[in-house]
VEXDREN-2710 file (C-alpha; in Angstrom, 1 decimal):
% VEXDREN-2710
k/r/px/py/pz
1/MET/0.0/0.0/0.0
2/MET/2.8/2.4/0.9
3/PRO/4.6/2.1/-2.5
4/LEU/1.3/2.7/-4.2
5/LEU/0.7/5.9/-2.1
6/MET/4.3/7.0/-2.9
7/LEU/3.7/6.5/-6.6
8/PHE/0.7/8.8/-6.7
9/SER/1.8/11.2/-4.0
10/GLY/2.1/14.7/-5.6
11/ILE/1.6/13.4/-9.1
12/ARG/0.3/16.8/-10.2
13/ASN/3.8/18.1/-9.8
14/ALA/5.3/15.4/-11.9
15/PHE/6.2/17.9/-14.7
16/SER/7.2/20.6/-12.3
17/SER/10.3/22.5/-13.4
18/ASP/11.7/22.8/-9.8
19/GLU/15.2/21.9/-8.9
20/LEU/14.5/18.2/-8.7
21/GLY/12.7/18.2/-12.0
22/LEU/15.5/20.0/-13.8
23/GLU/18.1/17.7/-12.3
24/ILE/16.2/14.6/-13.6
25/LEU/15.8/16.2/-17.0
26/ASN/19.6/17.1/-17.2
27/ILE/20.5/13.5/-16.4
28/ALA/17.8/11.6/-18.2
29/LEU/17.7/13.4/-21.6
30/PRO/21.5/13.1/-22.4
31/THR/21.4/9.5/-21.2
32/THR/18.5/8.7/-23.5
33/LEU/20.2/10.4/-26.5
34/ALA/23.5/8.6/-25.9
35/LEU/21.6/5.3/-25.6
36/ALA/19.8/6.0/-28.9
37/ALA/23.0/7.0/-30.8
38/ASP/24.3/3.5/-31.0
39/PRO/21.2/1.8/-32.5
40/ILE/20.9/4.6/-35.0
41/ALA/24.6/4.1/-36.0
42/SER/24.0/0.4/-36.2
43/LEU/21.0/1.0/-38.6
44/ILE/23.3/3.0/-40.9
45/ASP/26.0/0.3/-40.5
46/THR/23.4/-2.3/-41.6
47/ALA/22.4/-0.2/-44.6
48/PHE/26.0/-0.1/-45.8
49/ILE/26.6/-3.8/-45.3
50/GLY/23.3/-4.5/-47.1
51/HIS/24.9/-3.0/-50.3
52/ILE/27.6/-5.7/-50.2
53/GLY/25.0/-8.5/-50.4
54/PRO/22.3/-10.4/-48.5
55/VAL/24.6/-13.2/-47.4
56/GLU/27.0/-10.7/-45.8
57/LEU/24.1/-8.8/-44.2
58/ALA/22.8/-12.0/-42.6
59/ALA/26.3/-13.1/-41.5
60/VAL/27.0/-9.7/-39.8
61/GLY/23.6/-9.8/-38.2
62/VAL/24.4/-13.1/-36.5
63/SER/27.8/-11.9/-35.4
64/ILE/26.5/-8.7/-33.9
65/ALA/23.8/-10.7/-32.0
66/ILE/26.5/-12.9/-30.4
67/PHE/28.7/-10.0/-29.6
68/ASN/25.9/-7.9/-28.1
69/GLN/24.6/-10.8/-25.9
70/ILE/28.0/-11.6/-24.5
71/SER/28.7/-7.9/-23.9
72/LYS/25.4/-7.3/-22.2
73/ILE/26.1/-10.0/-19.6
74/THR/29.2/-8.0/-18.4
75/ILE/28.2/-4.4/-19.2
76/ILE/24.9/-4.1/-17.4
77/PRO/26.1/-5.3/-14.0
78/LEU/29.4/-3.3/-14.2
79/VAL/27.7/0.0/-15.3
80/SER/24.9/-0.3/-12.8
81/VAL/27.0/-1.1/-9.8
82/THR/29.7/1.5/-10.7
83/THR/27.1/4.2/-11.1
84/SER/25.7/3.6/-7.6
85/LEU/29.0/3.3/-5.8
86/VAL/30.5/6.4/-7.5
87/ALA/27.4/8.5/-6.7
88/GLU/27.7/7.5/-3.0
89/GLU/31.4/8.2/-2.9
90/ASP/31.1/11.5/-4.9
91/ALA/28.5/12.8/-2.5
92/ALA/30.7/11.8/0.5
93/ASP/33.7/13.5/-1.1
94/GLU/31.6/16.7/-1.7
95/GLN/30.6/16.7/2.0
96/ASN/34.2/16.3/3.1
97/GLN/35.3/19.2/0.8
98/GLN/32.5/21.4/2.1
99/SER/33.5/20.6/5.7
100/GLU/37.2/21.5/5.0
101/LYS/36.1/24.8/3.3
102/GLU/33.9/25.7/6.3
103/MET/36.8/24.9/8.6
104/LEU/39.3/27.1/6.6
105/MET/36.9/30.0/6.5
106/LYS/36.3/29.7/10.2
107/VAL/40.0/29.8/10.9
108/SER/40.4/32.7/8.5
109/ASN/37.7/34.7/10.3
110/GLU/39.2/34.0/13.7
111/ASP/42.6/35.1/12.5
112/VAL/41.2/38.4/11.3
113/LYS/39.4/39.0/14.5
114/LEU/42.5/38.4/16.6
115/ASP/44.9/40.8/15.0
116/VAL/44.4/41.9/11.4
117/HIS/47.3/44.4/11.2
118/ASP/49.8/42.3/12.9
119/HIS/48.9/39.2/10.9
120/ILE/49.2/41.2/7.6
121/GLU/52.7/42.3/8.5
122/LYS/53.9/38.8/9.5
123/ALA/52.1/36.5/7.1
124/GLY/50.4/38.7/4.5
125/ASN/46.6/38.9/4.1
126/PRO/45.1/35.8/5.9
127/SER/41.8/36.1/4.2
128/SER/43.3/36.0/0.7
129/ALA/45.7/33.2/1.7
130/ASN/42.9/31.0/3.1
131/VAL/40.6/31.8/0.2
132/GLY/43.4/30.7/-2.1
133/ARG/43.5/27.4/-0.2
134/VAL/39.7/27.1/-0.5
135/ALA/39.9/27.8/-4.3
136/LYS/42.6/25.2/-4.6
137/LEU/40.4/22.7/-2.8
138/LYS/37.6/23.5/-5.1
139/HIS/39.6/22.7/-8.2
140/ASP/41.2/19.6/-6.8
141/LYS/40.2/16.3/-8.5
142/SER/37.6/14.2/-6.8
143/TYR/38.9/11.0/-5.0
144/ILE/36.5/8.2/-5.9
145/PRO/38.0/4.7/-5.5
146/SER/35.1/3.0/-7.2
147/ALA/35.8/5.0/-10.4
148/SER/39.3/3.5/-10.9
149/SER/38.0/0.1/-9.7
150/GLY/35.3/0.1/-12.3
151/VAL/37.7/1.1/-15.1
152/VAL/40.2/-1.6/-14.1
153/ILE/37.5/-4.3/-13.9
154/GLY/36.2/-3.1/-17.3
155/GLY/39.6/-3.5/-18.9
156/VAL/40.0/-7.0/-17.5
157/LEU/36.5/-8.1/-18.6
158/GLY/37.1/-6.6/-22.0
159/VAL/40.3/-8.6/-22.6
160/LEU/38.7/-11.8/-21.3
161/GLN/35.6/-11.2/-23.6
162/ALA/37.9/-10.6/-26.6
163/LEU/39.8/-13.8/-26.0
164/PHE/36.6/-15.8/-25.4
165/LEU/35.0/-14.6/-28.7
166/ILE/38.2/-15.0/-30.8
167/PHE/38.7/-18.6/-29.7
168/THR/35.0/-19.7/-29.6
169/ALA/33.8/-17.9/-32.8
170/LYS/33.3/-21.1/-34.7
171/PRO/31.3/-23.0/-32.0
172/MET/29.3/-19.9/-31.2
173/LEU/28.3/-19.5/-34.8
174/SER/27.4/-23.2/-35.0
175/TYR/25.2/-22.8/-32.0
176/MET/23.4/-19.9/-33.8
177/GLY/22.8/-22.2/-36.8
178/VAL/25.7/-21.0/-39.0
179/ASP/27.9/-24.1/-39.6
180/SER/31.1/-24.3/-41.6
181/ASN/29.2/-25.3/-44.8
182/SER/27.0/-22.2/-44.7
183/PRO/27.9/-19.4/-47.1
184/MET/27.4/-17.1/-44.1
185/PHE/30.1/-18.8/-42.1
186/LYS/33.3/-17.2/-43.5
187/PRO/32.1/-13.5/-43.4
188/ALA/30.4/-14.1/-40.0
189/GLN/33.6/-15.6/-38.5
190/GLN/35.8/-12.8/-40.0
191/TYR/33.5/-10.1/-38.7
192/LEU/33.1/-11.6/-35.2
193/THR/36.8/-12.3/-34.8
194/LEU/37.8/-8.8/-35.8
195/ARG/35.0/-7.1/-33.8
196/SER/36.2/-9.0/-30.7
197/PHE/39.3/-6.8/-30.7
198/GLY/37.1/-3.9/-29.8
199/ALA/35.6/-5.6/-26.7
200/PRO/38.1/-3.9/-24.2
201/ALA/37.2/-0.5/-25.6
202/VAL/33.5/-1.2/-25.4
203/ILE/33.5/-2.4/-21.8
204/ILE/36.0/0.3/-20.6
205/SER/33.9/3.1/-22.2
206/MET/30.7/1.7/-20.6
207/ALA/32.4/1.5/-17.2
208/ILE/33.5/5.1/-17.6
209/GLN/30.0/6.1/-18.6
210/GLY/28.9/4.5/-15.3
211/VAL/31.3/6.8/-13.5
212/PHE/30.0/9.9/-15.3
213/ARG/26.5/8.9/-14.5
214/GLY/27.5/8.6/-10.8
215/ILE/28.8/12.1/-10.8
216/LYS/25.6/13.2/-12.7
217/ASP/27.5/14.2/-15.8
218/THR/25.6/12.5/-18.7
219/LYS/26.6/15.1/-21.3
220/THR/30.2/14.1/-21.6
221/PRO/29.3/10.5/-22.6
222/LEU/26.8/11.8/-25.1
223/TYR/29.4/14.0/-26.8
224/ALA/31.9/11.2/-26.9
225/THR/29.4/8.6/-28.2
226/VAL/28.2/10.9/-31.0
227/MET/31.8/11.7/-32.0
228/GLY/32.6/8.0/-32.1
229/ASP/29.4/7.0/-34.0
230/VAL/30.0/9.8/-36.6
231/THR/33.5/8.5/-37.1
232/ASN/32.1/5.0/-37.6
233/ILE/29.6/6.3/-40.2
234/ILE/32.4/8.2/-42.1
235/LEU/34.8/5.2/-42.1
236/ASP/32.3/2.6/-43.1
237/PRO/32.0/3.5/-46.8
238/LEU/35.8/4.4/-47.0
239/LEU/36.9/1.0/-45.7
240/MET/34.2/-1.1/-47.1
241/PHE/33.9/0.2/-50.7
242/VAL/36.9/2.5/-51.4
243/LEU/39.5/0.2/-49.9
244/ARG/37.4/-2.9/-50.7
245/LEU/37.6/-4.5/-47.3
246/GLY/34.0/-5.6/-47.2
247/VAL/32.6/-6.8/-43.9
248/ASN/36.2/-6.5/-42.5
249/GLY/36.0/-2.8/-43.1
250/ALA/32.8/-2.5/-41.2
251/ALA/34.4/-4.3/-38.2
252/ILE/37.5/-2.2/-38.3
253/SER/35.6/1.1/-38.5
254/HIS/33.5/0.0/-35.5
255/ILE/36.7/-0.9/-33.5
256/ILE/38.3/2.5/-34.3
257/SER/35.1/4.3/-33.2
258/GLN/34.9/2.4/-29.9
259/TYR/38.6/3.1/-29.0
260/LEU/38.1/6.7/-29.9
261/ILE/35.1/6.9/-27.5
262/SER/37.0/5.2/-24.7
263/ILE/40.0/7.5/-25.1
264/MET/37.9/10.6/-25.1
265/LEU/36.0/9.5/-22.0
266/LEU/39.1/8.4/-20.2
267/TRP/40.8/11.7/-20.9
268/SER/37.8/13.7/-19.7
269/LEU/37.5/11.5/-16.6
270/MET/41.2/12.1/-15.8
271/GLN/40.6/15.8/-15.6
272/GLN/38.0/15.3/-12.9
273/VAL/38.8/12.2/-10.9
274/VAL/41.9/10.7/-9.4
275/LEU/42.2/7.4/-11.2
276/ILE/45.3/6.0/-9.4
277/PRO/44.6/5.5/-5.7
278/PRO/47.4/5.9/-3.1
279/SER/47.2/2.2/-2.2
280/ILE/45.9/-1.0/-3.8
281/GLN/43.8/-1.5/-0.7
282/ASP/41.8/1.6/-1.8
283/PHE/40.3/-0.3/-4.8
284/GLN/36.7/-1.4/-4.4
285/PHE/37.0/-4.6/-6.3
286/GLY/35.1/-6.6/-3.7
287/LYS/32.0/-4.4/-3.6
288/ILE/31.8/-4.2/-7.4
289/LEU/32.3/-7.9/-8.0
290/LYS/29.9/-8.9/-5.2
291/ASN/27.0/-6.7/-6.3
292/GLY/27.9/-7.3/-10.0
293/PHE/27.5/-11.0/-9.5
294/LEU/23.9/-10.4/-8.2
295/LEU/23.1/-8.4/-11.3
296/LEU/24.8/-11.0/-13.5
297/ILE/22.1/-13.4/-12.3
298/LYS/19.4/-10.9/-13.2
299/VAL/20.8/-10.2/-16.6
300/ALA/21.2/-14.0/-17.3
301/SER/17.6/-14.5/-16.4
302/VAL/16.5/-11.7/-18.8
303/THR/18.7/-13.1/-21.6
304/PHE/17.4/-16.6/-21.0
305/CYS/13.8/-15.4/-21.4
306/VAL/14.5/-13.4/-24.6
307/THR/16.5/-16.3/-26.1
308/LEU/13.8/-18.8/-25.2
309/SER/11.1/-16.6/-26.8
310/ALA/13.2/-16.2/-29.9
311/SER/13.8/-19.9/-30.2
312/LEU/10.1/-20.7/-29.8
313/ALA/9.3/-18.1/-32.5
314/ALA/11.9/-19.5/-34.8
315/ARG/10.4/-23.0/-34.5
316/LYS/7.2/-21.6/-35.8
317/GLY/8.9/-20.6/-39.1
318/SER/10.6/-17.6/-40.7
319/THR/7.4/-15.6/-40.9
320/THR/6.7/-15.8/-37.2
321/MET/10.4/-15.1/-36.4
322/ALA/10.3/-12.0/-38.5
323/ALA/7.2/-10.7/-36.8
324/PHE/8.7/-11.5/-33.4
325/GLN/12.0/-9.7/-34.2
326/ILE/10.2/-6.5/-35.3
327/CYS/8.0/-6.4/-32.2
328/LEU/11.0/-7.1/-30.0
329/GLN/13.1/-4.3/-31.6
330/ILE/10.2/-1.9/-31.1
331/TRP/9.8/-2.9/-27.5
332/MET/13.6/-2.5/-26.9
333/ALA/13.7/0.9/-28.6
334/THR/10.9/2.2/-26.3
335/SER/12.8/0.8/-23.3
336/LEU/15.6/3.3/-24.0
337/LEU/13.3/6.2/-23.0
338/ALA/12.6/4.6/-19.6
339/ASP/16.2/3.7/-19.1
340/GLY/17.1/7.4/-19.1
341/LEU/14.7/8.0/-16.2
342/ALA/16.1/5.0/-14.4
343/VAL/19.7/6.4/-14.6
344/ALA/18.5/9.7/-13.3
345/GLY/16.7/8.1/-10.4
346/GLN/19.7/5.9/-9.6
347/ALA/22.2/8.7/-9.5
348/ILE/20.1/11.2/-7.5
349/ILE/18.9/8.6/-5.0
350/ALA/22.4/7.2/-4.4
351/SER/23.7/10.7/-3.7
352/ALA/20.8/11.5/-1.4
353/PHE/21.3/8.3/0.6
354/ALA/25.0/9.1/1.0
355/ARG/24.0/12.5/2.5
356/ASN/21.3/10.9/4.7
357/ASP/18.8/13.1/2.9
358/TYR/15.8/10.7/3.1
359/LYS/13.2/13.3/2.1
360/ARG/15.0/13.8/-1.2
361/VAL/15.2/10.0/-1.6
362/ILE/11.4/9.7/-1.3
363/ALA/10.8/12.8/-3.5
364/SER/13.2/11.5/-6.2
365/ALA/11.8/8.0/-6.2
366/SER/8.2/9.3/-6.4
367/ARG/9.0/11.7/-9.2
368/VAL/10.9/9.3/-11.5
369/LEU/8.2/6.6/-10.9
370/GLN/5.5/9.0/-11.8
371/LEU/7.3/10.1/-14.9
372/GLY/7.9/6.5/-15.8
373/LEU/4.2/5.6/-15.5
374/ILE/3.2/8.6/-17.6
375/LEU/5.8/7.8/-20.2
376/GLY/4.5/4.2/-20.4
377/LEU/0.9/5.4/-20.9
378/VAL/1.9/7.8/-23.6
379/LEU/3.9/5.1/-25.4
380/SER/0.9/2.8/-25.2
381/VAL/-1.3/5.3/-26.9
382/LEU/1.3/6.1/-29.6
383/LEU/2.1/2.5/-30.4
384/LEU/-1.6/1.6/-30.6
385/SER/-2.2/4.5/-32.9
386/LEU/0.9/4.5/-35.1
387/LEU/2.1/0.9/-35.3
388/PRO/-0.7/-0.5/-37.5
389/PHE/0.5/2.0/-40.2
390/ALA/4.2/2.3/-39.3
391/SER/4.7/-1.5/-39.4
392/ARG/4.9/-1.3/-43.2
393/LEU/8.2/0.5/-42.8
394/PHE/9.7/-2.7/-41.5
395/THR/8.3/-5.2/-44.1
396/ASN/5.9/-5.5/-47.0
397/ASP/5.1/-9.2/-46.4
398/ASN/1.4/-9.5/-45.7
399/ASN/1.8/-12.6/-43.6
400/VAL/4.4/-10.9/-41.3
401/LEU/2.2/-7.8/-41.1
402/GLN/-0.8/-9.9/-40.0
403/LEU/1.2/-11.4/-37.2
404/ILE/2.6/-8.0/-36.2
405/SER/-1.0/-6.7/-35.9
406/ILE/-1.7/-9.5/-33.4
407/GLY/1.4/-8.6/-31.4
408/ILE/0.8/-4.8/-31.4
409/PRO/-1.8/-4.8/-28.5
410/TYR/0.6/-6.8/-26.3
411/VAL/3.5/-4.6/-27.1
412/ALA/1.5/-1.5/-26.4
413/ALA/-0.3/-2.8/-23.3
414/THR/3.0/-3.7/-21.6
415/GLN/4.6/-0.3/-22.0
416/PRO/3.5/1.1/-18.6
417/ILE/4.6/-2.1/-16.9
418/ASN/7.9/-2.0/-18.8
419/ALA/8.6/1.6/-18.0
420/LEU/7.9/1.2/-14.3
421/ALA/10.1/-2.0/-14.2
422/PHE/13.0/-0.1/-15.7
423/VAL/12.5/2.9/-13.3
424/PHE/12.1/0.6/-10.3
425/ASP/15.4/-1.0/-11.2
426/GLY/17.0/2.5/-11.1
427/VAL/15.4/3.2/-7.7
428/ASN/16.6/-0.1/-6.3
429/TYR/20.1/0.4/-7.7
430/GLY/20.2/3.9/-6.2
431/ALA/19.4/2.3/-2.8
432/SER/22.2/-0.3/-3.5
433/ASP/19.5/-3.0/-3.2
434/PHE/21.0/-5.2/-5.8
435/THR/19.9/-8.4/-4.0
436/TYR/16.2/-7.6/-4.4
437/SER/16.6/-6.7/-8.0
438/ALA/18.2/-10.0/-8.8
439/TYR/15.7/-12.0/-6.6
440/SER/12.6/-10.3/-8.1
441/MET/13.8/-11.0/-11.7
442/VAL/14.6/-14.7/-11.0
443/SER/11.3/-15.2/-9.2
END
């Protein structure tokens, strides 16, 4: 009953442009745009590859599916845990800096009261000296152990993922139904093997994005992601058609763009955060790995459900599988909008908990949940209204369109539930309640 009351408490102010509302907007909007940038770049990628031939397009599609599924298992737990821990430590660091500033200003005022003239003669102006120390404090880099820990773990996981995909490319493709006799096998293996070399950059960049989310800076990841994706789009035709590298060119352009993103993010992070702690004991590997394992169970459960659904649809034939894939992609695309709210709620709530500001915790949780519910309802109406006509953008096959029309009501009806589920995840992550998130998903 209490969560329900919290959900509807003050719902009239859900769109209020107060300080909390603006903070949610400033975090959620850049996050959503950054999350949307990659799928858009992937669509353009697909369009270029489609000009090589249908076999290459299908081969790359299978390889990307394998790469993304493996990446998701490591990225989601790492980013989610890093965001929460960094938000908590950043809030604590700000409190410590504020306490030091207040102490310095207090000492400065006491010195002035004791003997201004004498102090000036002996040590110069105390006020300016202490203000200088305060200014230096203000510009010092933040000390956030979880930031460096997340980046290190991301690098290790990236290397392990690259090695795993390189040495298991053939059996993974066979598992996906592409055996060595298939015309898709050679281009698929080439693309997956090459693309695997970009795994460290992908996971490191996502870990750094988790750090930026924790310090409530979602604009820097957006700029870096857009720059990387634009580079990918420019390099695609040059490498694929001018240099005649084919699908290998597509993989290389993607690798270059991902390393560019990770380098830009790492450089930006180094300007704000101390990445090398004084001692190895300061690393937070234990916290990240413990909570990350809980979310790994959650992600594995989700992946199992999606994979099972896809396999059941595939058994019904190519027409059913095509309709299922289109409905799934639409559902996943709308999920990005809710994910932006989830990130905003997670960062704000984690910071508020670190400051013991429980009123702000409740206010933030209520606001993002209300916005999530409203977003879900709006998406339901839009999908019900537009999908019957927009589905022709995806296919002209009447049999597929008929099955899509059956699936549309389910996709639309689940939008409020889907949006709330994503936002509830953000609220739970902000409260560092990863155990409940994992348990609820498995149940």
